[in-house]
C-alpha positions as CSV (number, residue, x, y, z in Angstrom):
1,M,73.3,70.9,91.6
2,A,74.2,74.8,91.2
3,A,77.9,75.7,91.7
4,R,78.4,76.5,95.8
5,S,78.8,80.0,96.0
6,D,81.9,82.2,96.9
7,G,80.9,84.5,99.6
8,V,77.6,85.6,101.6
9,L,76.4,88.9,102.4
10,F,74.6,89.3,105.7
11,D,72.4,92.0,107.0
12,V,72.9,92.9,110.7
13,D,70.2,94.4,112.0
14,G,67.5,92.2,112.9
15,T,69.4,89.1,110.9
16,L,72.3,88.4,113.0
17,I,71.8,90.9,116.2
18,D,68.5,91.4,117.9
19,T,67.7,95.3,117.0
20,T,64.5,95.2,114.8
21,Y,62.3,96.2,118.3
22,L,64.7,98.6,119.7
23,H,64.9,100.3,116.3
24,T,61.1,100.4,116.1
25,V,61.0,101.9,119.6
26,A,63.8,104.5,118.7
27,W,62.0,106.2,115.8
28,W,58.8,106.0,117.7
29,E,60.4,108.1,120.6
30,A,62.3,109.8,117.7
31,L,59.5,110.7,115.8
32,R,57.5,111.9,119.0
33,Q,60.3,114.4,119.6
34,F,59.2,116.3,116.4
35,D,55.5,115.8,116.9
36,H,54.7,112.9,114.5
37,A,52.6,110.3,115.9
38,V,53.2,107.1,113.7
39,P,51.8,103.7,115.3
40,M,54.6,101.0,116.5
41,A,53.1,98.6,114.0
42,L,53.7,100.9,111.1
43,I,57.2,102.0,111.9
44,H,58.2,98.1,112.7
45,R,57.2,97.4,108.9
46,S,59.1,99.9,107.8
47,I,62.7,98.6,109.7
48,G,65.3,97.6,107.1
49,M,64.4,100.7,105.0
50,G,67.4,103.1,104.7
51,S,66.2,105.9,107.3
52,D,65.8,108.0,104.2
53,R,62.9,105.9,102.3
54,L,62.1,105.1,105.9
55,L,61.0,108.6,106.8
56,D,59.3,109.0,103.3
57,H,57.4,105.8,104.1
58,L,56.4,106.9,107.5
59,L,55.5,110.5,106.8
60,G,55.4,111.1,103.2
61,P,57.6,112.0,100.2
62,E,56.1,115.3,100.1
63,R,56.4,116.2,103.6
64,D,59.2,119.3,104.6
65,R,62.8,117.5,105.2
66,A,64.0,120.6,107.1
67,S,64.2,118.1,110.1
68,D,65.1,115.0,108.9
69,D,68.8,115.3,110.1
70,R,67.8,116.4,113.8
71,L,65.0,113.2,113.0
72,R,68.0,111.2,112.3
73,D,70.7,112.6,114.8
74,A,67.3,111.7,117.8
75,H,67.1,107.9,116.2
76,D,70.8,107.4,116.6
77,S,70.9,109.1,120.3
78,L,67.8,106.8,121.8
79,F,69.5,103.5,119.4
80,L,73.0,103.9,121.0
81,E,71.2,104.1,124.5
82,Y,70.9,100.0,124.3
83,A,74.6,99.8,122.9
84,D,75.4,97.9,126.0
85,R,72.4,95.3,125.6
86,L,72.6,94.4,122.6
87,T,72.4,90.6,121.7
88,P,73.5,88.3,118.9
89,L,70.4,86.2,117.7
90,P,70.9,82.3,118.2
91,H,74.4,81.1,116.9
92,A,74.9,84.5,114.8
93,A,78.8,83.8,115.7
94,D,78.4,80.7,114.9
95,L,76.6,80.9,111.8
96,L,79.6,83.0,110.3
97,R,82.6,81.5,111.2
98,A,80.8,78.3,110.3
99,C,80.3,80.2,106.2
100,A,84.3,81.0,106.4
101,E,85.9,77.5,107.7
102,R,83.7,76.4,104.3
103,G,85.8,78.7,102.3
104,L,83.0,81.2,102.0
105,R,84.0,84.8,102.4
106,V,81.7,86.3,105.1
107,V,80.8,90.3,104.6
108,L,78.7,92.2,107.0
109,A,76.2,94.8,104.1
110,T,75.0,96.9,106.7
111,S,73.9,100.4,106.1
112,A,74.0,101.1,109.8
113,A,75.8,104.1,110.9
114,E,79.6,104.0,111.4
115,H,79.2,104.5,115.6
116,E,76.3,102.0,115.1
117,V,78.2,99.0,112.9
118,R,81.0,99.4,115.9
119,A,78.4,98.6,118.9
120,L,77.3,95.6,116.2
121,R,80.4,94.2,115.5
122,A,81.4,94.4,119.4
123,A,78.1,92.7,120.4
124,L,78.5,90.3,117.4
125,D,82.4,89.5,118.3
126,A,83.0,87.4,115.2
127,D,85.4,89.9,113.4
128,D,87.6,87.0,113.0
129,A,84.9,84.9,110.5
130,V,84.3,88.4,108.7
131,D,85.9,89.7,105.6
132,T,84.6,93.0,104.9
133,V,81.8,95.4,106.6
134,T,80.1,98.5,104.9
135,S,78.3,100.8,106.5
136,S,75.9,103.8,105.4
137,A,78.9,105.8,104.3
138,D,79.1,103.5,101.2
139,A,75.3,103.8,100.0
140,Q,73.9,107.1,98.7
141,Q,70.5,105.3,98.9
142,G,68.8,103.0,101.6
143,K,67.2,99.6,101.1
144,P,65.2,98.7,98.8
145,A,67.7,100.5,96.7
146,P,70.3,97.7,96.0
147,D,73.6,100.7,96.9
148,I,74.7,98.6,100.2
149,L,74.6,95.5,98.3
150,V,76.8,97.0,95.8
151,A,79.3,98.5,97.7
152,A,79.7,95.2,100.2
153,L,80.4,93.6,96.1
154,E,82.8,96.0,95.2
155,Q,84.8,96.2,98.4
156,S,84.7,92.0,98.8
157,G,85.7,91.6,95.1
158,L,82.7,89.0,94.7
159,A,80.7,89.2,91.7
160,A,76.7,89.1,92.4
161,E,76.2,85.8,90.6
162,R,78.3,83.9,92.8
163,V,76.7,85.3,96.4
164,V,73.6,84.8,98.4
165,F,72.5,86.9,100.8
166,V,70.8,86.7,103.8
167,G,68.8,89.0,105.7
168,D,64.9,89.8,107.7
169,S,63.3,91.9,105.9
170,V,61.5,92.4,102.8
171,W,63.0,95.3,102.2
172,D,66.4,93.1,102.1
173,V,64.6,90.4,99.5
174,A,63.4,93.3,97.5
175,A,67.4,95.0,97.1
176,A,68.7,91.3,96.5
177,G,66.2,90.8,93.9
178,R,66.9,94.3,92.1
179,L,71.0,92.9,91.6
180,G,69.9,89.1,90.6
181,I,71.1,87.9,94.2
182,P,68.8,85.0,95.7
183,C,68.2,86.0,99.6
184,I,67.6,83.7,102.4
185,G,64.9,85.0,104.6
186,L,65.1,85.0,108.2
187,T,62.0,85.6,110.5
188,C,63.8,86.6,113.7
189,G,63.3,90.2,112.6
190,G,59.4,89.6,113.1
191,T,58.5,89.5,109.6
192,G,56.7,86.2,108.7
193,R,57.2,83.3,106.6
194,A,54.6,83.9,103.9
195,E,55.8,87.4,103.6
196,L,59.2,86.5,102.9
197,A,58.6,84.1,100.8
198,G,56.0,86.1,98.7
199,A,58.8,88.9,98.4
200,G,61.0,86.2,96.9
201,A,63.1,85.0,99.6
202,V,64.5,81.5,98.1
203,E,64.5,79.8,101.5
204,V,62.9,81.0,105.4
205,Y,64.1,80.5,108.4
206,D,64.0,80.9,112.1
207,D,67.2,82.5,112.8
208,P,70.9,81.8,112.2
209,G,71.2,78.9,114.4
210,A,68.0,77.8,112.5
211,L,70.1,78.5,109.0
212,L,73.3,76.8,110.7
213,A,71.6,73.9,111.5
214,N,70.6,73.3,107.6
215,L,73.9,74.9,106.4
216,A,74.6,71.9,104.1
217,D,71.5,71.8,102.2
218,S,71.2,75.8,102.1
219,P,71.6,77.9,99.0
220,L,75.1,78.8,100.4
221,L,76.6,75.8,99.8
222,G,75.5,74.7,96.2
223,R,72.0,73.6,96.7
224,R,69.3,74.3,93.9
225,H,67.2,76.7,94.7
226,H,63.0,77.2,93.1
227,D,61.5,80.1,92.2
228,T,58.1,79.0,92.7
229,D,56.5,79.1,96.2
230,A,55.4,75.3,95.9
231,D,58.9,74.9,96.1
232,M,59.8,77.2,99.1
233,N,62.1,75.5,101.4
234,V,60.7,76.8,104.8
235,K,62.7,75.9,107.7
236,A,62.5,76.1,111.5
């Protein structure tokens, strides 16, 4: 069996808090305000990227970037209209506490803006289990670049070879892979099991509750993970 992890890094949006589709709608409306007609399906598949990468992905890297800051501000204002309705995904706080109780250091490795982080933490209501929290100020580039994970490791004092990352998008899996960190995928952000597994997720679960139910057998507590799709352990 592989050695157990020392810590676990969690993405927040779409992984612990049910925000993926709220971000999709907020970006859709912000883009409309600047006369960009982008289908919601395309926006949804981009959620999880940093806003810099997301705008490149949706509008093209050769675009006029003069309105990028105003676009981001519009998204942030629209998203925060939902602040009092943010809802944790099933057993998200219970999962963080279970990890902490088992001696794992819990890190919220999010690239959300600081004002969004405050709203997300309030909704999650699990600060007693959290060791370290990042924000967009800690990363020069957004996912799939690994900057926010590097910052999470540096701030928590954890080593890449001794942690597992939990995320909900292919961009999470890609960022973790660049540092050699195994990534557990959750489908609760709207990305399918096969896509997360194909991107390299070592295991895939429906949501935080499903990971909690299988915690003892998960990579978080030392279960040896496999690198091939044939060995992929996918759980509901």
